[in-house]
FIKEPA-395144 format. One line per 2 residues: their letters; for each residue x, y, z of C-alpha. Coordinates in steps of 0.25 Angstrom, whole numbers, plus 5000, padded with zeros to 4 digits. Layout:
a = X/Y/Z | ... .
END
This chain:
ms = 5386/5252/5535 | 5397/5242/5532 .
hs = 5401/5239/5517 | 5410/5227/5514 .
hs = 5422/5230/5505 | 5415/5224/5493 .
qs = 5403/5233/5493 | 5402/5247/5487 .
vp = 5398/5259/5495 | 5388/5269/5489 .
ml = 5393/5284/5490 | 5388/5297/5487 .
lv = 5398/5308/5485 | 5394/5323/5485 .
dl = 5402/5335/5481 | 5396/5349/5484 .
ec = 5402/5361/5477 | 5399/5375/5482 .
tc = 5401/5390/5478 | 5414/5396/5484 .
nd = 5423/5407/5481 | 5436/5412/5488 .
qp = 5435/5427/5485 | 5426/5431/5491 .
pi = 5423/5419/5499 | 5409/5414/5500 .
pn = 5404/5411/5514 | 5401/5396/5516 .
se = 5387/5400/5519 | 5385/5406/5505 .
me = 5392/5394/5497 | 5382/5386/5489 .
fi = 5382/5373/5482 | 5385/5373/5467 .
ei = 5387/5359/5464 | 5383/5345/5470 .
ca = 5390/5333/5465 | 5386/5318/5469 .
vv = 5392/5305/5466 | 5386/5292/5470 .
gm = 5395/5280/5469 | 5399/5266/5475 .
ls = 5412/5265/5483 | 5419/5252/5483 .
qk = 5433/5246/5484 | 5434/5248/5469 .
gf = 5431/5263/5470 | 5420/5272/5468 .
ev = 5409/5270/5457 | 5401/5282/5453 .
id = 5386/5278/5452 | 5381/5292/5449 .
kr = 5385/5307/5450 | 5378/5320/5450 .
ql = 5382/5335/5449 | 5373/5346/5452 .
yv = 5376/5361/5451 | 5368/5371/5460 .
qp = 5365/5385/5456 | 5370/5394/5468 .
qg = 5361/5404/5473 | 5371/5414/5479 .
ps = 5379/5425/5472 | 5382/5422/5458 .
tl = 5396/5427/5458 | 5407/5422/5467 .
END
């Protein structure tokens, strides 16, 4: 897909946050998502324009203490 310099490009940015701990370390296989953030916007030569954004918290199912 080709876009000219005068067009805007739609973008979806996603940020996933997960449980973590250094002492004691949590194995990668036991980490759980705790927050999901998403931003929808348009990227152009003028910059990035946010169209919509969402933030969702997720209740972990694993151990309640880290």
